[in-house]
N, C-alpha and C positions, 0 to 999 in steps of 0.2 A: 501883570499883566494888563495894560490897558486895553480897554475896547472901546469901541463908537456906541454910543449909547443910544436906544431908540427910543420912541416917544412911550412905548410899551414900558420899556427899563425907568423912565423916570415916573413913571405912574406907581411901577411895584416898589421902588425905592421910597417913593412917598410914603405909602402905605407901611412898610417894613419899618419907616423911620418912627413910626407911632407905637411899634410892637410887632411881636412875632406873628406870622400868619401861616395860613394852610392855602396850598394850591386852589384849592376849591373857593375859599374864602376871597383870595384873590383874583379869583377867574369871575366871580360873583360879583363881587363891587365893581370891577373896572371894566366888566363886559368885552373882555378877551376870552376865547376857548382855553380850557382847560392845558390842552396841548399848548397853545400858545406860551402860557405863562408859564409850564414848564419848562420849555426849551430857552425861555430867557431868564428862569432862573438858574439853568445849568450852564450860560454864560456867567452871570454873575456871579455863580460857584468858583467858577473856573478861573475868574478873575480876581477871586478873594475877597469880593465886596460882601456877599452872602455865604452863609452857612445854613447847612441844613441840618438843625435840631433835634428832628424824629424822624424817621424813616417810614414808620407803619402808616402816620398821618399827613406825611408831607409837610412838615413844620418847617419854616424858613425864619432866619434872625439876620438882621444887618449888622454886620461887623466891621465895615469900613465903607463909609458914604463918598462915593467918587465925586459927589457933586459939590463938596467941599474942596476938593483939589483945585488948585489954580496953576 
């Protein structure tokens, strides 16, 4: 499923390209609200670009980088 990526999505993907991150860490580092990061991660998970690895902590991991698709 392809999605139209937002500026926030690109920032989240860039952070996840460096390794697993939690919602709180992404929100703090990227200066977005936790809710906005959570909403965008849900979109990225639905698109199968990102997977949630640990539910209690909200740990996410990049599994397919859409920025590499042409």
